[in-house]
C-alpha positions in Angstrom: 24.0 -9.0 21.5 26.6 -10.7 23.6 24.8 -13.9 24.2 24.0 -17.2 22.5 21.6 -20.0 23.4 23.4 -23.2 24.5 21.4 -26.2 25.7 18.4 -24.0 26.2 20.3 -21.5 28.4 21.9 -18.1 27.7 25.7 -18.3 27.4 28.2 -15.6 26.6 28.9 -15.2 22.9 32.7 -14.9 22.5 32.3 -13.1 19.2 29.9 -10.3 20.3 30.4 -10.0 24.1 33.7 -8.1 23.7 31.8 -5.5 21.5 29.2 -5.0 24.3 32.0 -4.5 26.8 33.6 -2.0 24.4 30.4 0.0 24.1 30.0 0.2 27.9 33.7 1.1 28.5 33.8 3.8 25.8 30.6 5.5 27.1 32.0 5.3 30.7 35.2 7.0 29.5 33.2 10.0 28.2 32.4 9.2 24.6 28.9 10.1 23.3 26.4 7.5 22.0 26.5 9.2 18.7 30.3 9.0 18.5 30.3 5.3 19.5 27.6 4.6 16.9 29.5 6.3 14.1 32.8 4.6 15.1 31.2 1.1 15.0 29.7 1.7 11.6 32.9 3.1 10.3 34.6 -0.1 11.2 32.0 -2.1 9.2 30.6 -3.7 12.3 26.9 -4.7 12.4 24.2 -5.8 14.7 23.3 -9.5 15.1 20.8 -9.0 12.3 23.6 -7.7 10.0 22.3 -4.1 10.0 24.3 -0.9 10.9 24.2 0.3 14.4 21.8 3.1 15.4 21.8 5.6 18.3 18.7 4.1 19.8 20.1 0.6 19.6 23.3 1.6 21.5 21.2 3.3 24.1 19.1 0.2 24.6 22.3 -1.9 25.0 23.6 0.5 27.7 20.3 0.2 29.7 20.0 -3.6 29.4 20.3 -5.2 32.8 20.9 -8.6 31.3 24.5 -7.6 30.9 25.0 -7.6 34.7 23.4 -11.1 34.9 19.9 -10.0 35.7 17.3 -12.5 34.3 13.7 -11.3 34.0 10.7 -13.4 33.2 7.4 -11.6 33.5 7.3 -10.1 37.0 10.1 -12.5 38.3 13.6 -11.0 38.5 16.6 -13.3 39.2 19.8 -11.4 40.0 22.8 -13.2 38.5 20.5 -15.7 36.8 22.6 -15.6 33.6 26.3 -15.0 33.0 27.2 -11.3 33.2 29.3 -9.5 30.7 29.6 -6.2 32.5 30.4 -5.7 36.2 28.0 -3.9 38.4 30.3 -0.9 39.0 30.7 -0.1 35.3 27.0 -0.6 34.7 26.1 1.8 37.5 28.5 4.5 36.3 26.9 4.2 32.8 23.4 4.6 34.2 24.5 7.6 36.3 26.0 9.3 33.3 23.0 8.6 31.1 20.7 10.0 33.7 22.8 13.2 33.9 22.9 13.6 30.2 19.1 13.1 30.0 18.5 15.9 32.5 21.1 18.2 31.0 20.1 20.6 28.2 21.6 20.4 24.7 25.3 20.9 24.8 25.2 23.0 21.7 23.8 26.6 21.8 23.8 29.5 19.3 27.4 30.5 20.4 28.7 27.0 20.0 29.4 24.2 22.4 29.0 24.6 26.2 32.0 22.4 27.0 31.2 21.9 30.7 27.7 20.6 30.2 27.1 17.6 32.6 30.4 18.5 34.4 29.7 21.8 36.2 27.8 21.6 39.5 26.6 24.1 42.0 28.4 23.6 45.3 25.4 24.7 47.3 22.5 22.7 45.9 24.5 20.1 43.9 22.4 20.8 40.8 23.9 21.0 37.3 24.9 24.4 36.1 23.5 24.7 32.6 24.3 26.9 29.5 22.3 30.1 29.2 22.4 33.3 27.2 21.1 36.8 27.6 21.4 40.2 25.9 23.1 43.4 27.2 21.1 46.5 28.2 21.3 47.7 24.6 20.0 44.4 23.3 22.9 44.4 20.8 25.3 42.0 22.5 24.6 38.4 23.5 26.4 37.0 26.5 26.8 33.3 27.4 27.1 31.8 30.8 26.4 28.8 33.1 23.6 29.1 35.5 22.7 26.9 38.5 19.6 24.7 37.8 18.3 25.4 41.3 18.7 29.2 40.9 17.1 29.0 37.5 14.0 27.2 38.9 13.9 29.5 41.9 14.2 26.7 44.5 16.0 29.0 46.9 19.6 28.6 45.7 21.4 32.0 45.3 24.3 30.8 43.3 25.4 33.5 40.8 26.2 32.6 37.2 29.6 32.1 35.6 30.7 33.6 32.3 31.1 30.8 29.8 34.4 32.0 28.4 36.0 32.5 31.8 35.1 29.2 33.5 36.0 27.1 30.4 39.4 28.9 30.0 40.1 28.6 33.8 39.2 24.8 33.7 41.7 24.3 30.8 44.5 26.3 32.3 44.2 24.9 35.8 44.1 21.3 34.3 47.2 21.9 32.2 49.0 23.4 35.2 47.9 20.7 37.7 47.7 17.5 35.7 49.9 17.9 32.7 53.2 18.1 34.7 55.9 15.5 34.2 55.7 14.1 37.7 51.9 13.7 37.5 52.0 12.3 34.0 54.5 9.6 35.2 52.2 8.8 38.2 49.2 8.4 35.9 51.2 6.2 33.5 52.3 3.9 36.3 48.7 3.5 37.4 47.7 2.6 33.8 50.4 0.0 33.7 49.0 -1.6 36.8 45.4 -1.6 35.4 46.7 -3.3 32.2 47.7 -6.3 34.3 44.1 -6.7 35.4 42.0 -8.7 32.9 38.3 -8.0 32.3 35.7 -10.7 32.9 35.3 -11.5 29.2 38.6 -13.2 28.4 38.6 -15.6 31.4 35.0 -16.6 30.5 36.0 -17.3 26.9 39.1 -19.2 27.9 37.0 -21.3 30.3 34.6 -22.1 27.5 37.4 -23.0 25.2 38.8 -25.4 27.8 35.4 -27.1 28.2 34.9 -27.3 24.4 38.3 -29.0 23.9 37.5 -31.4 26.7 34.2 -32.3 25.0 36.0 -32.8 21.7 38.5 -35.2 23.4 35.6 -37.2 24.9 33.9 -37.4 21.6 37.1 -38.6 19.9 37.6 -41.2 22.6 34.1 -42.5 22.0 34.7 -42.7 18.2 38.0 -44.6 18.8 35.9 -47.1 20.9 33.6 -47.7 17.9 30.8 -45.3 18.9 30.2 -43.5 15.6 26.7 -42.4 14.5 25.4 -39.6 12.3 24.6 -37.7 15.5 28.1 -38.2 17.0 29.6 -36.9 13.8 27.3 -33.9 13.7 28.1 -33.0 17.3 31.8 -33.3 16.8 31.6 -30.9 13.9 29.6 -28.5 16.0 32.2 -28.6 18.8 35.1 -28.1 16.4 33.3 -25.1 14.8 32.7 -23.7 18.3 36.3 -24.2 19.2 37.4 -22.1 16.2 34.9 -19.4 17.0 36.2 -19.2 20.6 39.8 -19.0 19.4 38.9 -16.2 17.1 36.9 -14.4 19.8 39.8 -14.6 22.2 42.2 -13.1 19.6 39.7 -10.3 18.9 39.3 -9.5 22.6 43.1 -9.4 23.0 43.4 -7.1 19.9 40.7 -4.8 21.2 42.7 -4.4 24.4 46.2 -3.7 23.3 49.0 -3.3 25.8 51.0 -0.1 25.9 54.5 0.7 27.3 55.0 3.5 29.8 56.8 5.5 27.1 53.7 5.3 24.8 51.4 6.3 27.7 53.6 9.3 28.7 53.8 10.4 25.1 50.0 10.2 24.5 49.2 12.2 27.7 52.1 14.6 27.1 50.7 15.7 23.8 48.0 17.6 25.6 50.6 19.9 27.2 50.8 22.0 24.2 47.9 24.0 22.9 46.2 27.4 23.0 43.9 27.9 25.9 41.6 30.0 23.7 41.3 27.3 21.0 37.8 25.7 21.3 39.0 22.3 20.0 41.9 22.3 22.5 39.6 23.3 25.3 37.2 20.5 24.4 40.0 17.8 24.4 41.3 18.9 27.8 37.8 19.0 29.4 36.6 15.7 27.8 39.7 13.7 28.6 40.7 14.9 32.0 37.9 16.6 33.9 35.2 14.6 35.6 33.4 17.4 37.4 33.7 20.9 38.8 31.8 22.0 41.9 31.4 25.8 42.3 31.4 27.4 45.8 31.4 31.0 46.9 35.1 31.2 47.2 36.5 28.1 45.5 36.3 25.6 42.7 36.7 21.9 43.4 38.0 19.9 40.4 37.6 16.1 40.2 39.7 14.5 37.5 39.4 11.2 35.7 42.0 9.3 37.6 42.4 8.1 41.2 42.9 10.8 43.9 42.3 13.4 41.2 40.7 16.1 43.4 42.0 19.6 43.5 40.6 22.6 45.4 41.4 26.0 43.9 40.3 29.3 45.7 39.0 32.2 43.6 41.8 34.3 45.2 44.4 31.9 43.7 42.7 32.1 40.3 42.8 35.9 40.5 46.5 35.9 41.4 47.2 33.4 38.6 45.3 35.2 35.8 45.5 38.8 37.0 43.0 41.1 38.6 40.6 41.4 35.7 37.9 39.6 37.5 34.5 41.4 38.0 31.6 40.9 40.3 28.6 41.0 38.1 25.7 38.8 37.1 24.4 37.9 33.6 22.7 40.6 31.6 19.3 38.8 31.7 19.2 39.2 35.5 21.0 42.5 36.1 22.3 44.4 33.1 25.6 46.1 33.6 28.4 47.6 31.6 30.3 44.6 30.4 33.2 46.8 29.2 33.9 47.4 32.8 33.8 43.6 33.5 36.7 43.0 31.0 34.9 40.0 29.6 35.0 37.9 32.8 32.4 36.8 35.3 33.1 35.2 38.7 31.2 34.4 41.9 31.1 36.6 45.0 34.4 36.2 46.9 
């Protein structure tokens, strides 16, 4: 998908290349392969064979190095041997995210969704912190938390676990208080307006193809006017005219798939996330998925990285305690060291 054979060589297909770019971009922006697959099928789009998209097919597309121009024949690999549809930076980000998701455990557990899966990291050993559960001393109550992958595998990391409810709620509240402020929303909107002015590689390539196609048609018409008219000439002219129409349609489709927004529209869209209940799982999921890129956990601080330029914020646990009160407790998950969770008031933090 994304290519056609022209004169024995692979060339960008103006009709399907924008769809390949959309798949990469949406996955890079945080959507799951399953969500992308369902969306494409809901729009009535199909593969080149006219069949519905499948999760495995989307996964294969996201791993295909042809899209960065890499041509492979047997053991021979030629970088930039064919036209690229996706730039190297986007492709590398997608591979990194796919690798993280492959190593991460399932995002869903018995208690529901672990919202920070693939986003929460141990500041000491840089490993992912993964969802876990354990029972209380009485075996009657199940508690849910995030545990460092290094500590779990006994590699020497001593990072203590974090209560699931606490860290997810803190992530949401700090993001709302840090990012969803009028000045910051305006700054993000201005940055998006600048990005809108930058075209992707697909549209220029299609416009260049259209220009070459129209030039070929003009040359063919000139030949016909000079009396050169054969069945082959007529057939070639019809092919070129059909290609020109396909290119025009492809350009329009690419432009429609990349609509332009005003600053007011962008501010309104981001601003709608300002209002919601921090304990609402759906609201938490939206805030975390849209805005948070990663959280690194240290002994006395959390480092948030957001999905926009210069979006790094360091918050000490002392500041978190001052913001949310003094109901923070020093205890570990029940599976490791059972304790009276009534004394912990439902929260779990690292050693300060």
